[in-house]
N, C-alpha and C positions, 0 to 999 in steps of 0.2 A: 224354317220357311215351309209353309203349307203347300200342298199340291195345287197346281193350277190347271185350269181346263185346257185341253188341247185346242189348237186353232187350225185354220186352213193352212197357215204358214208352217206349222209343225208337220202337217200331213204332206205338204209340198217338199219340205226338207227330207222327210222319210222316203218319199218317192225318188228324190234325187239320189239319196244314198243307195237305194235299191238299184237304180239305173247305173250308178257308178260301181256297183258291186263292192260296197263298203258297209260297215256297220253304221246304223243310225246313231246320231249324237244322243248322248244321255243328257238329262237336264243339267247335271253338273258341268259337263263339257260345254254345253251351250252357254251357260252362264259365264264360264271362264273365258271362252272365246269372245263373247260380246263385251265383257269387261276389258279384256286386253285391247280389242278394237277401239273401244271408247277412250282408253288411256292413250293410245297412239293418236287418235283423231284430235284429242284435246291437248295432248302434251307435245306432239311433234307436228303433224300436219294431217288434216282430214283425209286427203286423197291417198295417204299411205296406209290407212287402216285396212282396206281389203288386201293390199299387197303384203302387209305384215301378216295378216291372217293366212294367206296362201303360204308364206314362208313357214309359219308355225306348223301348218298341216304337213308340209314337206319334211320338216325336221322330225315331227312325230313319226312319220312313215319310215324315215331313215335311221331313227334312234329308238328302236323298240326297247321297252323296259320290262323287267320281270313282273312288275306290278300292273302291266297292261297299258292300254292306250291312255286312260285317264291319268295315270302316273307320268307317262311320257309327256303328255300335254302340260301337266302342272310344272314339270321340270323346264320345258322350253319357254313357257310363259314367264317363269322366274328369270330366265336369261333376257327375255324381252324387257321386263320391268327394270332390270339392272341397267339397261341402256336408256331408259326414259330420262329426259332432263328433269332437274329439280323444278318444282312449280315456282313461278315468279311471285 
């Protein structure tokens, strides 16, 4: 996947990260979170996508990994995917 241009939305997310005193999201983290939210929205219920994203972030914060935040995120997204219902 090639590099994409930054958008105003990217800048806004970076500003939010600074305001919250956390590291900005990497492109890989952004993609993984958006895919997980999409899977919840389409596989469970749309309104649960932001709530699931919050829980993912909380889990990452409470379950640090030696591999860093990206590895922790990957692990908790795996747990989320294991709970998704099979497509009909």
